[in-house]
Structures are given as C-alpha cells and as structure tokens.
N, C-alpha and C positions, 0 to 999 in steps of 0.2 A: 613405171618404172622410167619411163620417156629415156630421155640421155642415159642415166644409170643403168638401165636395162642394156642398151646398147654396148656401152661399156664392158659391162660385164660378159657379155656374149665373147669379147677380144679377150678378156682375162682367162676366162674358162679354156678357151681354144689354146693360150699360152700356158696356161697350167697342164694341160693334158701334154703339149708339147715338150715341156721341161720332163715331164716323167718319162717319155719315150727317149729321151735324150741321155737320160741318167741311167737309165737301163742298158743302153749301149754298152757293149765291151770296151771300146774306146775310153768313154766316160769313166766307168766303172773303175779300170786300171789307172786312171790317170787323175791324182787329186787337183792338179792345177785347171782342169775341166771340169770334174765333177763338182769341186767345192763352191765357185761361184753359181754354178746349175741349182746345186743344193739351197743356196742362201736366197736366191730369187724365188725359188718354189716356196721355201718357207714364208717369206714375203707375202705371197697372194694366196696363201693355203686357207686363211680365215675368210676373206672374201668369197672365195669360191664354196668353200662348205655353207655359208650363209646364202650362196644364190642357189645352191642345189635346192638346199631346203626351200627356199621360197619356191622355185619350180616345182617342187612336188606339193606345195601349198596349193598352189595355183590349180594343179591338175585335180585335187581333193575337192577344191570348192566348184570345179565345174561338175564334178561327179555329183555332189550334194545340190546343185541346183536342178540337175537333170531330174533328180529323185522328188523333187517340191510339187511335180505335176502325177506323182504316184497317185493310185485309187485309195491305197491304204493311209488312213488318217493319222495311223503311229509313225508309219514312215515318213508321210510329210513333215510330222512335228519334229522326228529325230533330223531330218534335213535340215530344217530351220534351225536347229540347234548346232548342228554341226557348221553350217553356214556362218552363224553369228562367231561362234569359236574360231573359224579360220579367216574369217575377214580381220578379227582383232590381230591373229598372230602375221596376217600379210601386212599390215600396216606396220607392225613392229619390225619384222624382217626388211620391208622396205627402208624404215629408217635407219637401222643398222647398216643396210647396205651404203646408203646415201654417206654415212658416217665413215665407213671403210674406205670409200673411195675420194675422201680427201686427202691430196699428197701428203704425206708424213714430212714433217721437220728432219731432215736427214740426221741433224744434231741431237735428235731427242733421247738416244741411247748413250749419249756421251756422258762421262764425267764433266765436273765443271771446275774451273776456279772463281770464286767468290770473294770480289773486291769491295770492302767496307772502308767509306773515306768519312772523315768527320766533315760537315759542309758548315754553313753560317750557324753562328753560336758560341764559337770559341772552346771552352773546357766543357760547357753545356753539351755540346755536339759530341764532343770526343768522349763523354762520358755515355752518352745514349747508343754510339757506335758500339762501346763494349758489351751494352745490354743486346744489341740486335746480333753482334758476334755470337754471343750465348742463344741467344733464342734459334738462330740456323742450327748451330752445332747439337743443340738439343733435338732439335726436329731430326735432324741426321740421325742421330743415335736411335730415334723412335724407329725409324725406318731400316735399322741396321746397315747404314752407309758408313763407309770408312772416312775419316777426316785426317787431314796432314796441314798443321799451320806451316805456310811457306815463307811469311814474312809478316812481320807484326812490329809497328811503329809507336811506341807508347808515350804518355806525356807525363809530366811530372805529378798529375793530379790523380793518377789512376784510370785515366781514358787512353783511347788510341787515335792517332792522327790517321792510320791506315792499317789495314790487314787484308793478305790474301790467304784464303784456305781453298786447299784442294779438297773436293767431296766426290767420292768415287762410288760406284752401285749401280743397282737397275732403275734405268729410267731418270737419273740424277735431273738432268737439263730439261727433260718434260715437265718435271713437277716444279723446278725452280725458275725456270727462264722468265715467268712474268714477274719476279721479284726486283727487275733493273729497273732504276728510276730513284727518285728524291723520296725517302721518306721523312716526314715532318713529325717533330715531338712537341707537344705543348703542356707546360707542367711549371712547377715552381722549382726552381733551381736550390739546392740544400744552401748554398751562398747567398740567398735572396732573403735578406731580413724584414723587407716589408711584405713578403707575401704575394708578389706579384709574379703572373703566368708570364713566361718567355716562351718565344716560339725558336726551335732550333732543327737543323736539317742533317741527315746523314744520306751520302749519294750510296747506293748498291748496284754493282755491274755484276751480271751471271754472263761468263764468258765458257763456251765449249772447250773443254780442254783439245790441245792440239798436239798431233803426233807428227813426228818428222815426215811423214808421207802427206800430211795436210798443207804444211806450210814449209817452202823450201826457204831457208835462211842462209844467204851467201857469207861464209867467214868474214870476207874483205869488207862487208859492210858493216861491221860491229866495230865499236871501238869499246874495248874492255879495259876497266881501271880498277885496281884494287888499292883498300886501305884500310887504316886502321878501325875496328868497329868501336862505337861508343855509345853509352845508354844515357837516360834522362839524368841531367844534374852533372853532366861529366864523368858519370860513373863508367870506369874501364869494363868493357865486356869483353875484350879480348886483347891481349899485348902482342899478336903478330897483324900482319896484312893479310887480313882473311876476307873483309868486306869486298862485294864486287858490286860495281855499277857497269852495265851494259847498254850502250847506247847504238840504235838502229839508225844509222845515217841518213838513209832514204826516206823514212816516215819521221823521224826525229823522236822516236821513242825511246825513252828512259827506264830503264828496270834496276832497281837496286834490292841487294841481299844480305844481311849481315846475321842473320839468326845462328848460323852453325858456325864452330870454330875452324871447320875445313874450309878452306878457299875453293875446292874441288867443288864441294857440296853445295856452299852458296852459288857457285857458277850454273852448277844444274838447276838449281831452283829459278834463279833468276832467268835462265833460257827458257823454262818451262812457262814461266809467265809471258815472258816475250812473244812465244810462239802462240798463246792463247790471244793476246793483244793483236797482234797481226791477223790471225784467223777472223776475231772480230771485225777489224777494219774491213778485210775482203769480204767477209759477210755482210757488212753494212753496206759497202759499196753496190752489191748484188741487191740488197734488199731497196736500196734506193733507187736502182735502175728499174726495177718492175714497174711499179707506178705510183702517182702521187694520190692516187684515190686509194689503193691499197694500204699505203701508209697512214693515211686518214683514220682508216677503220681499225687498223690494229696498233696504230702507235708508233712513233718514229725512232723509240729506242733512244731519243735523246736524252741524255744525264739530266738533263734541267727540268724535266718534267716532273712534277709533284704526283705521286701515284697513290700514298697514303699518309693516313695522319693518327697518331697514336695521342690520344686525348687522356692525360692522367687523372685530373680533377672529376672529367664526367666518367671514367673507367672505359671509355670506349675506342675502339679502331675503326676506321673509315677508310675502305677502299674507293678512291673517287672514280677510276675507271668504269665500276659496274653499280657504283651507288650502294654498295652494301655496308652497314654498320653493325658491328659486335660489341656486346657491352660485356665483354670479359678478358678485358686488356692484360691482366696478371697471367692468365692461363695461356693467351697467345705468346706471350714474351717468355713462357716457359716451353715454347716452342711446338704448342697445339696450333699448327698453320692450316691443316686439312679443311676447315670451314671457309677459310679465303681462298686457299688456293683451287678446291674443287669448283667452286662457281665462277672462277676467273678462267679455269679451263674450259669449262663448259660455254661461259661466253666467247671466248675467241675461236672454239671450234664451231659454234653458231655462225659466227662472222665467215670463216672459212668455208663454211656449208652454203652459206647466201652467194659467196663469190664463185664457188664451183659449180653451182646451179643454173 
C-alpha cells in the first residue's frame, strides 16, 4: 500500500481520537462541539472500515502462508486455496482504499443551478436547448431529485434563449458536474427544405448552489433595477414592475428574473443565481491557481470547450473527452444519461488517482 498505507495509519488514529472526544461529557452535552466531530467521523468511517478489513486480510494471508509448509497435503491444498482467495481480496481492498483516499470535491453533495443557453445556430440552437433542458429534467426525475425552473427566456419559435434550473437531491453535483461545456447537435432543421445537415451548439453550465455562508454579498455592491415583464412577441406577462435585474458591480455579473408575478420572489431567485455564479467564479480562481498540469488533465471548465456531439442522422451521441460513442440518441434525450455519466466519473476519478499517487 506504500503511501496510502501510511496515510491510513494517520486516518485510523484520527478516527479513534474522534470517538474518544465524542464520548467525553463536554462534547456529548454541547452540540456545537459534538456535531462537527460527528461530521468528521462520518467522513472517514468508510476508509477506516475498509482499512481494518485490509489489515485483517493481511493477517489471514500470513497465517495461510505458514500452513503451506504443513506436512499434511490436504492442509497445504486448503492453504493454497485460501491464499489465492485472500490475495484477490487484498488487491480489491487496496484499490478501494486508494479511491477512498482521493480528496473529495467539497461541492459533490451540493444542489446545483443548471444553466442552458443557445449558442451558434440561431433558432435551431434554441430548439435544441429545449431538448437538453427536457433531457436533464427527465434524468432528475429518474433519480427522484427535485427541480425548479428559476429563469427561462423563450423565443418566438418554441425554443429557449436560456434557462436556469435548480436541481436538488442526493449527490446532484457529483453526477452532473461533468456536463459543463458546449454540446453540439448535427441534424436537418425542420426549416431546411434542401435536407442539409446543420451544426448548432448549446452551452451548459453546472454551478453548485451557494448558500449565504458560502458567498458574502455586500448589498452596497448591488445595483437592483425593476421593470415590467414581457414575453415573446410583445405579449404581456405582467402589468406591474415585477421583473428584477441585479448587477454585481465588482464583477460585472448581471442576473435577470421575470418568471414570477411577485417582485420579491423574482429578487430571491435572482440572488440565488447570482450567489451560484459568484461561487463558481471563486471556485474557478482557486482551480486555476492549483496548477496548469492539473487543468490539462481534468479540463479547464472553459465554456467554449466542445464536450459532446449529438448526431441525429446517425442516431449517435459521442463524448469527446473519453471517446465514447453510444448509438441510442433517442433514449439519451429521454434522460437515460447514466451510460455517459458513469464512464465520465470513472475517467476523472482515475485521473485524480494518478495525480494523488
């Protein structure tokens, strides 16, 4: 286990220390002391459990090898079988431990704000943006996550210019964080009389939801404007000044929200989006500061990166980061994303493991 073995000795010692501290009368009677200890204990319980099984297996392997020199042939054969089985289990446990020791993304358990924007391709990009939005909503439904559309700007042709959706549930960010980037679609638009294939793009951004404790927003840095909402083609959505535009002066970020009839609700939704974008800016700064080599391995997160192509004439979806192609575009657009997400997660986990070793 080399390095990982040494790390686990320290982790196990910390686990025992946390148990002792939690059992003390002072901790047990004070939630402000007990809860942080319990949270840290829970975060390392699984690695310690696996490590202790690993040490037990090592002991059994040593015992089996001692029996290989026994005078009784039957005992030697049994020892060989045990040694083979235990060696396989040891290898499996070593692999599990290495993965468990990879530093966790602190955002993995967070809810997300999913932003979808039509890119190159005009109306066709806006129409495909609707299909991607539906795809993610169906995927969220299949995992029993909750969704709420915070903002949606429609075109007059049935497409969307952009939309922001809050998706809440267990491990949402850990599953969808690899969806950020440019999604390319190749198909014949319904308006194309000559049957030519067009290429359009839609940009997807996955932002961990930010709470007030994550991002401090100074009210003095905000310019808040209210105006009357309006829909496509001049259709009135509201006859009062309920739409809200918030400008964060230090960064120049601008967020608008007009979906609700209440100015208060629109402001609350706009602030939720603004906090998430500010958290993403800060996360990107930290990410950029880590190292250029790591960025080259896991991707820059640049929104201009083409990550996936949806080719309708061939019925295929290709993820360019891992070179996987699946010939089931209809099912994927119905929200069956696990066959793409699982290998992506495994790929980036393997990259993190390489870097950690």
